[in-house]
C-alpha positions, 0 to 999 in steps of 0.5 A: 805629575802622574799623567806625565809619568804615564804619558812617558811610560806609554811613549817608551813602551810604544817606541821601544820595539821600533828599532828592532822592527825597522831592521829587515831580516838578516841576509843569509848570503845563500844563493842558488849557485852556492854549494852546500858544505858540511860544517863542524860545530866549534863550540867550547861549551860542548867540549866534554868528556861525557855524553852531551845528553848527560850534561844538558838539563841539569841545574848544577854542572856535572863533573867533566861537563864543560871546560876549565876557565882559560880566560879571566872572563870565562865562567868561573874565571877571576873576573867573575869573582871581581864582579861579585866583590864589586857588587857586594861593595856597591850594596854595602855602600848603598846600605851605609848611605841609607843608614847614614841618611836615616840617622841624620834625619832622626837626629834632626827630628829628635835632637836627644837621639845620638 
């Protein structure tokens, strides 16, 4: 059984990067006759009231660094709390099933225990 596990693990380790290596470099679309244009950065994470150098490098977000959540899926939005609640419920369910299984096993081994 262990040999099959090691064989499977080895095959997966060798073949896992294969799709990433099969793809060539992305086409930049830049040709010699393409004019150089200035681009502006349109990034909602850089919309700050502070200097960006003050906001970067901190493990905790500083006030006025970032933005208020505008969609439910944004950082700090409602879906983040729903995800946390679902994870907590899932862990609670797993804990309950393990506890129930252990109690069933213990009662089968020693019928005097409740």
